[in-house]
N, C-alpha and C positions, 0 to 999 in steps of 0.2 A: 507387526509393523509398525513404520512411524507415522505420525499424525500430523497433517497439517491442519491448521483453521487459517482461512483466508475469507476477507470481505469483499464486498461487491465481486461475488463470483458470480452471476449469472449473465455475464455479458463481456466483449472484447477480451480484454488482456487477463480478466479475471477468470475466464471461461475457460481462457487455454492453458492457464495456470493448471486447471482443476483437471482438463482433459489430460495434459503431459503428466501429472503426478499420479495421476489414476490408474494410468498406463502401465507405470511403473510399482501401483502396488502400493500405495497411499492410503489412508485413509483418512480420507477430509470431510472436516466441518466447513462447511461450504454457507458464509454470512451472505443473507440477501435482503433487500428491502422489504420485497411481496415475494413469499414463496409461492403464491399462484399465479408467477410470471415468471418462474426458474424452470419454465418445458427442457429447456437444452441443458439442466443437469441430470433428468429424469434416464433411468435405466445407465447412468454410470456405474461403475461397481466402488463401493466404498464409499460411496458420497452419500454424507448425511446434511440436507439441506435446511437451514435455522433463521428464522428472524431473526433482520440485525439492523436495524436501524441507527445508522452511523451519529449521524444530526441529535441524536435523543440518548444523554446518557444515561436514563432508566434503561433503555432497550439494551445498552451495552453492557448495565449491571447484569439484568436477565440474562442476556446471554453467557456472560460469563459464569453467572451460577448454575447454567443447565449444563455449564463444564466441569464443576468442581469437581475434585477427585478425580479426573481423567488427565493423563502426559500430554502436553504438547510439547511437537519437535519444533512445529516450525508456526510463525505467525506470519502472515503476509498481510500488511494493512494496503489494501487496492483500491480500496472504494475512493473517489475523490470529484472533484466537478471541475469545469472549467472556468466559474464566476459567471456573473453578468455578460451580456453583449458586449460587444467592444467600444464603442463609445462611453459604456458607463464604467470603463475603469482604463481611462485614458485620461490625457492631459485635459482633457477637455471639460470632464466632470467624472464624482465618482457616486457610484450606487451606494448609499451609504446600508443598508440592508443586505445588499448582494454583497458587498466587501465582508460581513460580520460572518452571512453564512459558509461563505469560502473558507474562510478562514476555521469555522465550526468544523465543517467536514475535513476539510485537507491537512490541516494544522492541528487542530487540538483532540479530534476524535482518534490518531491512532495512536496518541499517548495515552489517551484514557481506554482504550482498548488495551493494549502493552501492559497498563499499571492493573487493569481488573485481571487479567488472564496471569498475573505475575504466580500466585499460586501454582497454577497448573503446568509452568516453563518449566522444564526438567532442567540439570545441569548440562552444559552443552548445546542448550536450546537456542536458536537464533530467531532476533525479531528483523522484519525485512519490512522498511515501509517504501512504497513508489512514489518517489519526488518527482524532479525535472531539471534537466541543465537551465529552465527557464529559470529558477531559484538560484542559480548561482550569480554573486554580484559580480563576482571577478569576470565572468563572462556575457554580461548582459549591456549589450550592446543595440538592442532593439527597442527597446524601453516597450510602452503600452502593456496590458494586460496587467496591469498594476496589482489588480486582487491575488488574481491567481499567481503572479510572483511572490509578492507577498508572503503569501500560505505556503508555498513550499522554501523559502527561506526560513520560515518560523519552523516547520515541520523539521527541515534539517537540525536546526538547534535543539529542538525538544529529542529527538533520535538522539544528538551528541551526549547531552545531560543524561540521557537513560544507558547509555552506552557506559560514560564514566560511575553512575551511580551502582550500577549493576556489575560493575567488571569484578568484582569478587565473589559474585553469584556463578560466573562461567556461562552469563548469557552474552551472543553476540549481534548488536544491535547495527546494521547498517540501511542508508538508503539509496534508492538506484533509480535510476533515471533509465525507462524503456526504449527511448528512442522516440523517435516522432511515428506513431503508429498508425498502421488503417483502423479507425475504430471508429465507433460513434463520435468519442469526443476530438480524436485525431484528422477524422475527414478520410476520404478515397484517393484524395493524392498523396497521403504521406508516404516516405520511400519502404518503411520497414514494414512487415508482415505480423503479426502477431504470435505465428508460430515460431518466428526466428528471433522475435524481441523475448519471447518467455525462454525459450532454448538458449540464449545467452547468457539473460536474468540466473537462469538455473544453474547455469557455469558456476556464475559469480559466486553465488546463496552456496552450493557447494564446496567451493575453496576457500570461503571466508572462515576463519577463526577470529580468537581472541586479539590477537595483534592488530587485525582490521575494526576492531570493531569502534563506529564513531565515525567512520568514513563513506564517503559519497562516489560512487561507481557507476560509469554506463553500463549499459548491456553489454557493450562489447569487450569490457573489462577495464576500461581507462577509467584514472581517477580523475575526477572532476573537482577543479579548485573551489573553495567555497565562496 
């Protein structure tokens, strides 16, 4: 069975990824911040719950070390944060500590996790990082959310660098915009439901190959400009 490793797996989009891939018979290593609060993952066949705190490089390294010698076919960097409350990442003021924490989780952690798992990534493996349309510089007409937008633009570049550097290793690296989804982060008024977002992203992931490495896609398959 193919093996999926995913961060932020205990709720929202991450949990839905686990449910759908598990239903298709994948073996899944579900990284969560607190395994004791991952009750929704209990009972899912083929799912191994492992502690992973993406804001801690030592936790990332320990997580990767625990997978040493195992093949990984797909890594999904799903864990992320919105960042400081609205006024604290706006034209009015910036919460410096909050901005740095947002970059740590959204931009740096996915690259560190991918690098740590590199020995386990099989030829033909895929690295998928959840980004956001709000990280597109071209499409930014709304401003606000400075830290969140900056972190997503940064992870887009980090992914592009991995795509270039790992091209000869046969590893495909892409970033995905999941849509505005009904999760704790997206809120109840979001127009896209998690099953629909994940089903769309899975179609993109399944169809992505070496020629797409480094690209930025929406869950509907649209290529999003940088």
